C-alpha positions as CSV (number, residue, x, y, z in Angstrom):
1,M,110.7,102.9,100.0
2,R,109.7,105.5,102.5
3,R,105.9,105.6,102.2
4,I,104.5,109.1,102.4
5,P,100.9,109.6,103.9
6,F,98.5,111.2,101.1
7,A,95.4,113.2,101.6
8,P,92.0,112.0,101.0
9,L,92.0,115.8,98.9
10,L,94.7,114.6,96.7
11,L,92.4,111.2,95.7
12,L,89.2,114.2,94.5
13,A,88.9,114.3,91.0
14,L,90.7,117.2,89.7
15,L,89.7,119.5,87.0
16,A,91.6,121.3,84.5
17,C,91.2,124.6,83.6
18,T,90.0,125.3,79.6
19,G,88.1,128.2,79.1
20,G,84.5,128.3,78.0
21,A,84.6,124.3,77.8
22,R,84.0,121.4,80.2
23,A,88.2,120.2,80.4
24,Q,89.1,116.7,80.3
25,E,89.5,115.3,83.2
26,H,91.9,111.2,83.7
27,R,92.2,109.2,86.6
28,W,94.5,106.6,86.7
29,I,93.2,102.7,86.7
30,H,95.1,100.1,87.9
31,Q,94.8,96.9,85.4
32,D,97.3,94.6,86.4
33,S,99.0,93.6,89.6
34,I,102.4,90.7,90.0
35,P,103.0,90.2,93.6
36,N,107.2,90.2,93.6
37,C,107.2,91.7,90.2
38,V,109.3,94.8,89.1
39,Y,108.1,96.6,86.2
40,L,111.0,97.8,83.7
41,D,110.0,99.1,81.0
42,V,106.5,99.7,78.3
43,A,106.3,100.1,74.8
44,C,103.5,100.3,72.1
45,Y,102.7,100.1,68.5
46,D,99.5,101.9,69.0
47,G,96.7,102.3,71.4
48,N,95.5,98.9,71.4
49,N,98.9,96.9,71.4
50,C,101.8,97.3,74.0
51,V,104.4,95.1,75.7
52,A,106.0,95.5,79.4
53,I,108.9,93.5,80.7
54,A,109.2,92.6,83.9
55,N,111.4,91.0,86.5
56,N,109.4,88.7,88.3
57,G,111.2,87.7,91.9
58,G,114.4,88.3,90.4
59,L,115.1,85.0,89.0
60,K,112.2,85.1,86.0
61,M,112.1,87.4,83.0
62,I,108.9,88.0,81.6
63,V,107.3,90.0,78.5
64,R,103.2,90.6,79.0
65,R,101.2,91.9,75.8
66,T,98.0,93.7,75.7
67,T,96.0,94.1,72.4
68,D,93.3,95.7,73.9
69,G,95.3,99.0,75.1
70,G,96.0,97.7,78.3
71,T,92.8,96.4,79.8
72,T,93.8,92.4,79.8
73,W,97.1,91.2,79.3
74,N,98.9,87.7,78.8
75,Q,102.1,86.1,79.2
76,I,104.4,85.6,76.1
77,Y,107.4,85.1,77.9
78,L,109.1,83.1,80.5
79,D,112.6,83.2,81.3
80,S,113.0,80.9,84.5
81,G,117.1,80.9,84.4
82,Y,117.2,77.3,84.9
83,V,118.9,74.3,82.4
84,I,117.1,71.4,83.0
85,D,120.4,69.1,82.9
86,N,121.2,68.8,86.0
87,T,124.0,70.2,85.9
88,H,124.3,74.0,86.3
89,Y,121.9,76.9,86.4
90,N,122.1,79.6,83.9
91,N,121.3,83.2,84.9
92,P,118.3,84.7,83.5
93,F,118.2,87.2,80.6
94,W,117.8,90.2,82.0
95,L,115.6,92.4,80.4
96,R,116.2,96.3,80.4
97,R,114.2,97.7,77.5
98,V,111.5,97.2,74.6
99,A,110.6,98.7,71.2
100,Q,107.4,97.0,69.5
101,P,107.1,98.9,65.7
102,S,104.3,96.3,64.6
103,P,101.5,94.4,67.0
104,E,103.6,91.2,66.7
105,H,107.5,92.4,66.5
106,I,108.5,93.0,69.9
107,L,112.5,93.6,70.1
108,V,114.2,93.6,74.2
109,A,117.2,94.7,74.9
110,C,119.0,92.6,77.6
111,D,122.1,92.3,79.1
112,S,125.2,90.2,78.3
113,G,124.8,92.0,75.0
114,R,121.9,90.5,74.1
115,I,118.3,90.8,71.9
116,L,115.3,89.1,72.0
117,H,113.4,88.9,69.2
118,T,110.1,87.8,67.5
119,E,108.3,88.8,64.7
120,D,105.1,86.4,65.6
121,A,103.7,87.9,69.3
122,G,105.7,85.6,71.0
123,A,104.6,82.4,69.7
124,H,108.6,82.2,68.8
125,W,111.4,84.0,69.5
126,S,115.2,83.9,68.7
127,I,118.0,85.3,70.3
128,V,120.9,87.7,68.6
129,Q,124.1,87.8,70.1
130,T,125.9,91.0,70.0
131,S,129.8,91.3,69.1
132,T,130.8,93.5,72.7
133,G,128.8,91.3,75.0
134,E,127.9,94.9,76.8
135,M,124.9,95.5,78.6
136,L,122.2,96.9,76.2
137,D,120.1,99.7,77.8
138,C,118.6,101.4,75.4
139,I,116.6,100.1,72.1
140,S,114.7,102.1,69.5
141,M,113.1,101.1,66.0
142,A,112.5,103.7,63.2
143,D,110.1,101.3,61.4
144,T,109.8,97.4,61.6
145,L,113.3,97.0,59.8
146,N,115.4,99.3,61.2
147,G,117.1,100.1,64.5
148,L,119.3,101.4,66.7
149,A,120.2,99.8,70.2
150,G,122.8,100.8,72.7
151,G,125.5,99.9,75.6
152,N,126.3,101.0,78.8
153,T,129.8,101.4,77.9
154,A,128.8,103.6,74.4
155,G,128.2,100.6,72.4
156,L,125.8,101.1,69.3
157,F,124.6,98.8,67.0
158,T,122.2,99.2,63.9
159,T,120.0,96.9,62.1
160,H,118.4,96.8,59.0
161,D,116.4,93.6,58.8
162,G,114.6,93.9,61.9
163,G,116.8,92.2,64.2
164,S,117.7,89.3,62.7
165,S,121.0,90.7,63.3
166,W,122.8,93.6,64.6
167,Q,126.2,95.5,63.3
168,F,128.6,97.3,65.6
169,M,128.8,100.6,64.7
170,P,132.0,102.6,65.5
171,R,131.8,105.2,68.4
172,P,132.3,108.8,67.8
173,D,135.1,109.9,70.2
174,S,132.8,112.1,71.9
175,L,130.9,109.4,73.2
176,Y,134.5,107.2,74.4
177,R,133.8,106.0,77.7
178,K,130.4,107.6,78.1
179,G,127.4,105.3,79.1
180,I,124.1,105.9,77.2
181,Q,121.3,106.5,78.8
182,D,118.9,106.7,76.2
183,L,118.6,107.0,72.3
184,T,116.0,107.5,69.2
185,C,116.0,106.2,66.2
186,F,113.9,108.4,63.7
187,T,114.5,107.2,60.3
188,P,117.2,104.6,59.0
189,N,119.9,107.1,59.4
190,I,119.0,109.6,62.0
191,Y,119.9,108.4,65.6
192,L,120.1,110.9,68.6
193,V,121.9,109.7,71.7
194,L,121.5,110.9,75.1
195,T,124.8,109.5,77.1
196,N,125.1,109.6,81.0
197,S,126.9,112.6,81.2
198,Q,124.1,114.4,79.7
199,D,125.8,114.9,76.1
200,I,123.8,115.2,73.0
201,I,125.0,113.4,69.7
202,R,123.3,113.2,66.7
203,T,123.5,111.8,63.1
204,E,121.9,112.0,60.2
205,D,123.8,109.7,58.0
206,G,123.6,106.4,59.7
207,G,127.0,107.4,61.8
208,T,128.9,108.2,59.9
209,H,129.2,111.8,61.4
210,W,128.1,113.4,64.5
211,Q,126.7,116.7,66.0
212,F,128.0,117.1,69.7
213,N,125.9,119.5,71.9
214,R,125.6,119.6,75.8
215,G,122.0,118.9,76.8
216,P,119.9,118.7,79.6
217,T,121.5,118.0,83.2
218,G,119.8,115.2,85.0
219,S,118.1,113.5,82.3
220,L,117.2,110.0,82.7
221,R,114.7,109.7,79.3
222,I,113.6,111.5,76.3
223,A,110.6,111.6,74.2
224,F,110.1,113.4,70.4
225,A,107.1,114.5,69.1
226,S,109.1,115.2,65.6
227,Q,112.7,115.4,64.4
228,K,113.2,119.0,66.0
229,V,110.9,119.2,69.3
230,G,111.4,116.9,72.0
231,W,112.0,116.9,75.7
232,A,113.7,115.0,78.5
233,A,112.6,114.5,82.2
234,G,114.9,113.5,85.0
235,R,116.0,114.6,88.7
236,I,118.9,116.3,90.6
237,L,119.7,115.2,93.9
238,T,118.9,118.0,96.8
239,G,121.5,116.8,99.4
240,T,118.7,115.8,101.3
241,G,118.4,112.0,101.7
242,A,116.6,110.8,98.8
243,Q,115.2,114.0,98.0
244,A,115.6,115.4,93.9
245,R,114.1,118.1,91.8
246,D,112.0,117.0,89.2
247,L,113.2,118.4,85.8
248,I,111.9,118.6,82.4
249,Y,113.9,120.1,79.8
250,V,112.4,121.0,75.7
251,T,114.6,121.6,72.7
252,H,112.9,122.7,69.8
253,D,116.0,122.3,67.1
254,S,116.7,118.8,67.5
255,G,118.6,118.5,71.0
256,A,120.9,121.5,70.1
257,T,119.6,123.7,73.0
258,W,117.5,122.7,75.8
259,Q,115.3,125.3,78.0
260,K,114.0,124.1,81.3
261,Q,110.4,123.8,81.7
262,V,110.4,122.4,85.5
263,D,112.8,122.2,88.2
264,S,110.6,121.8,91.5
265,L,110.5,120.5,94.8
266,I,106.7,119.8,94.7
267,P,105.9,117.2,97.5
268,A,106.8,114.0,97.1
269,A,110.2,115.2,95.2
270,F,112.2,112.2,94.2
271,G,112.7,113.1,90.4
272,L,110.8,111.7,87.3
273,R,112.3,108.7,85.7
274,D,110.3,108.8,82.1
275,V,108.6,111.3,79.5
276,A,106.1,110.2,76.8
277,F,104.4,112.6,74.5
278,T,101.6,111.8,72.2
279,D,101.6,114.7,70.0
280,S,103.4,118.5,70.2
281,L,101.2,119.5,73.1
282,N,100.3,116.5,74.8
283,G,102.6,114.4,77.4
284,I,102.9,112.8,80.7
285,A,105.6,112.5,82.6
286,A,105.8,109.9,85.8
287,G,108.4,109.3,88.9
288,Q,108.8,108.7,92.6
289,V,106.4,108.0,95.0
290,G,103.5,107.5,92.2
291,K,104.1,111.3,90.7
292,V,102.6,111.8,88.1
293,L,102.8,115.2,86.0
294,R,100.5,115.6,82.5
295,T,100.8,118.8,80.0
296,T,98.4,120.4,77.3
297,D,100.1,122.9,76.0
298,G,103.3,121.3,74.5
299,G,104.9,121.9,78.4
300,R,104.5,125.3,79.3
301,T,102.4,124.4,82.2
302,W,102.0,121.1,83.7
303,R,99.4,119.9,85.8
304,Q,100.4,116.9,89.2
305,E,97.7,114.0,89.1
306,Q,98.7,111.6,91.8
307,V,97.8,108.0,91.8
308,N,96.9,105.9,94.7
309,L,100.5,104.7,94.5
310,D,103.6,105.0,96.3
311,A,105.3,102.8,94.4
312,Q,107.8,104.4,91.8
313,L,106.5,105.3,88.6
314,V,109.5,103.6,86.5
315,A,107.8,104.0,82.7
316,V,104.9,105.6,81.1
317,I,103.8,105.7,77.2
318,Y,101.2,107.8,75.6
319,P,100.7,106.5,72.1
320,T,97.2,108.1,71.3
321,S,95.4,110.9,73.5
322,T,93.1,108.5,75.0
323,T,95.8,105.5,75.7
324,A,98.5,105.9,78.5
325,L,100.3,103.2,80.4
326,I,102.5,103.7,82.8
327,V,104.3,100.6,84.8
328,S,105.7,100.9,88.4
329,N,108.8,99.1,90.5
330,E,105.4,97.0,92.3
331,G,104.6,95.1,89.7
332,N,101.7,97.8,88.8
333,I,100.7,98.5,85.2
334,L,98.5,101.9,85.4
335,K,95.7,102.6,82.5
336,Q,94.6,105.9,82.2
337,E,91.2,106.6,82.1
338,R,89.3,109.6,80.3
339,T,86.2,110.7,82.5
340,I,84.9,114.2,80.9
341,T,85.6,115.3,77.3
342,A,86.1,118.7,76.4
343,V,82.8,119.9,73.8
344,S,84.4,123.0,72.2
345,G,82.2,125.8,72.7
346,Q,79.8,124.6,75.0
347,R,79.2,124.6,78.3
348,D,77.2,122.9,81.1
349,A,74.6,125.3,82.4
350,S,74.8,123.2,86.1
351,T,78.5,123.3,86.0
352,N,80.7,126.4,88.3
353,E,83.7,127.6,86.5
354,L,86.8,127.8,88.2
355,R,90.1,128.7,87.4
356,V,93.8,129.7,89.1
357,L,95.7,131.9,87.0
358,P,98.5,131.8,86.3
359,N,98.8,127.8,87.2
360,P,100.9,127.1,88.0
361,I,102.1,130.2,90.1
362,T,105.4,131.5,89.9
363,G,105.5,134.5,91.8
364,D,103.2,137.3,93.4
365,G,99.9,138.3,92.6
366,A,97.8,135.4,92.1
367,R,94.4,134.7,91.4
368,I,91.3,133.0,91.5
369,R,88.8,133.2,89.3
370,Y,85.3,131.5,89.2
371,E,81.9,131.6,88.1
372,I,79.2,130.3,89.8
373,R,75.6,130.1,87.8
374,K,72.9,130.5,90.6
375,P,73.1,133.0,93.6
376,G,73.5,131.6,96.3
377,T,76.0,130.6,99.3
378,V,79.7,130.3,98.5
379,R,82.6,128.9,99.7
380,L,86.0,128.9,98.4
381,T,88.8,127.2,100.6
382,F,92.5,127.0,99.3
383,T,94.0,124.1,101.1
384,D,97.2,122.2,101.2
385,M,98.3,118.7,100.0
386,L,98.1,118.1,103.9
387,G,94.7,118.9,103.5
388,R,95.1,122.3,105.8
389,C,93.2,125.0,104.9
390,R,95.7,127.8,103.9
391,M,93.0,130.7,103.2
392,L,89.2,130.9,103.7
393,T,89.3,133.2,100.4
394,E,85.3,133.5,100.4
395,E,82.4,132.5,102.5
396,G,78.6,134.0,102.5
397,N,76.0,134.7,99.9
398,Q,77.3,135.9,96.7
399,S,75.3,136.8,93.3
400,A,75.5,135.1,90.4
401,G,77.9,135.5,87.9
402,E,82.1,136.2,87.6
403,H,83.8,136.5,90.7
404,M,87.4,137.3,91.2
405,A,89.5,136.2,94.6
406,T,93.6,137.4,95.1
407,L,95.8,134.6,96.4
408,P,98.4,136.2,99.4
409,D,101.9,136.5,98.5
410,G,104.9,133.7,99.5
411,L,103.1,130.8,99.3
412,P,105.6,128.2,100.0
413,P,105.9,125.9,96.6
414,G,103.8,122.6,96.5
415,L,100.6,121.5,95.3
416,Y,97.1,122.9,96.3
417,I,93.5,122.3,96.1
418,V,91.2,125.3,95.3
419,R,87.7,123.6,96.2
420,L,84.1,125.8,95.7
421,V,81.4,124.8,97.0
422,T,77.9,125.7,96.2
423,G,74.3,124.7,96.1
424,D,74.9,123.3,92.7
425,G,78.0,120.6,94.1
426,T,81.4,120.9,94.4
427,T,84.5,122.0,91.9
428,A,87.8,121.4,92.7
429,V,91.3,122.4,90.9
430,Q,94.8,121.4,91.7
431,C,96.9,124.5,91.8
432,I,100.9,124.0,91.8
433,V,102.9,126.9,93.3
434,Q,106.8,126.6,91.9
435,R,109.7,129.2,93.1
C-alpha cells in the first residue's frame, strides 16, 4: 500500500464546534495488534461484549472476543486448516462476516456455504453446511433465534433456531445472478438486501413478496438506526490510480430513495469501507489510509478524524455512544476514547470558543467565529493538512469578546486546521472544504 505522510497537525486533538458548551473530543487508541493479521469484521452485542474475526498469515482463521468494550481481547477460535492424519491438508475456513446476538452467541459466515456457530462464547463450536455451498459474505441476526445470511451469487438463507439450521430462500427474480453486498435482518420477517449492483431489495413477509428499488451507487455497507432511517457508505474510483471518491448516502423511507450526504476527494481519498450508527444522530464511517468520518447530526455534517494509522480500516461498529471499535487489514483494533464531555448550558470560563461557519464549506463566504475570554495577543491561522499556512487571518492585540474573520473564496477541497493561539493556550478545530 502506498504510504501517505500525515502532518503533525492531524495528530492534534480537534475540538468539534457546538454552541454554548464544550464539545466531545474523541481519539482512537490501539487496543490490539497482531503481526501478519488481517481483520475482516467486528460485531457487538452491547458496549462490553464484542467479537472480531481475522485471517492470520493466510493459514489461520481466528475469532477474538472482548467482554470489557475492547480493552482486552481473548482468542476463542483458531482454525489452522491442518488435518492431523498425515494424509492431506485442508484449507481453513475463510471467515467473512460475524454477528453476535447475545454475549455468548456468535455466528460467522464463511466460505463454501458454511456457518460457524457457538452459543457458549466459544467453548464449543459447530459448523453448519448450507445447501448450495456458496461463499457467504453477509450475516445478520434480528434476535437470538432469527437471522439471515447471504451468498456471493445471491443465495439467501434464513434461520429460526439460532443458527443450528439454515433454510434456502428462493431468490426473487431481481436478485438472479446478482451478488449480495450487504444485508440487514430487522425482524424475523423483515429483511433488506443490498446487491453488488447497488439494488435495494426489501421484504416484510419473510421473502414471499419483495420490493425492488435502485440503491446508492458505489455502496459497500449499510447501517440502519431504525427500519426507516439508514445510511450507506462506499466509493467510486476516479480513474487515477487507486484514488476514489468517499461516498455516504442516507434514506428516510426504508431504502426506497437515497440522498447523498458525502461525495468528496478530501485527501487521502480511497473510498469508505463501512459505516455504523449508535442512534439516529451519531455515526462513524471508516475507510482507506486511516480515514474516519464522524457525524453527530444524522449525517448532515461529517467531521474527519484521522487516526495515526495508514492501514485500510475495513469495519466499524458503534454499539453505544461511549463505545466504538474499528478493525484494520494490518492486525489493528482501534477503540474510541472520549476525552471531553459536553455539558449542556455550561461553559469553561478559561477556554476560548472557535467555530467555522458553515462546516463543511461548500461555497464561498465562509467565516470563522471566535470568542476570547481575556484581552491580549491573538494569532489565528488557517493551515492545510500538510502543515502549510494558507492564511494568517488575525494577529495582534484584541479585546475580550466575540470576533469574526472571513475565509478567502475558492479554497481547494480538503481538510484544514484552524488554530487560535492566545495567552490562555491553543484551541484547534478542523474544517472541511467540499466542492
